[in-house]
C-alpha positions in Angstrom: 123.8 20.6 -83.6 121.8 22.5 -86.3 119.9 20.8 -89.1 122.1 20.1 -92.2 119.9 17.7 -94.1 117.4 19.2 -96.6 113.9 18.0 -97.5 114.7 15.8 -100.5 117.8 14.4 -98.8 115.7 13.7 -95.8 113.0 11.8 -97.7 115.6 9.7 -99.6 117.4 8.8 -96.3 114.2 7.8 -94.6 113.0 5.7 -97.5 116.4 4.0 -98.0 116.7 3.4 -94.3 113.2 1.8 -94.1 113.8 -0.3 -97.2 117.1 -1.7 -95.7 115.5 -2.3 -92.3 112.5 -4.0 -93.9 114.8 -6.2 -96.0 116.8 -7.2 -92.9 113.8 -7.8 -90.6 111.1 -9.3 -92.8 112.8 -10.8 -95.8 115.9 -12.4 -94.2 118.3 -9.9 -95.7 122.0 -9.9 -94.9 123.2 -8.7 -91.5 124.7 -5.6 -93.1 121.2 -4.4 -94.1 120.8 -3.3 -90.5 123.0 -0.3 -91.4 119.6 1.2 -92.6 119.3 2.5 -89.0 121.9 5.2 -89.8 120.1 6.8 -92.8 116.8 6.5 -91.1 117.9 8.2 -87.9 119.8 11.0 -89.7 116.7 11.6 -91.9 114.4 11.8 -88.9 116.7 14.0 -86.9 117.8 16.1 -89.9 121.4 16.0 -88.7 124.2 14.1 -90.4 127.5 14.0 -88.5 129.4 13.3 -91.7 127.9 16.3 -93.3 129.1 18.4 -90.3 132.6 17.1 -90.6 132.7 17.8 -94.4 131.0 21.1 -94.2 128.0 20.0 -96.4 124.5 21.5 -95.9 121.6 20.5 -98.0 119.0 22.6 -96.1 119.3 25.5 -98.4 119.5 29.2 -97.5 118.7 30.2 -93.9 117.9 33.8 -92.9 
């Protein structure tokens, strides 16, 4: 799979994922906060399966 998550999108995903995970792990957040694993992993890997299905690409122009 090729990268389809751009830089700004990637940063936002990683920060949101870390925030949710920290909330769940350290601040007794709700169980659903563990969903932060998904945006964190998609941000780190720069690949979003949902973007692939929908044909979205935030990486910009590629040569």
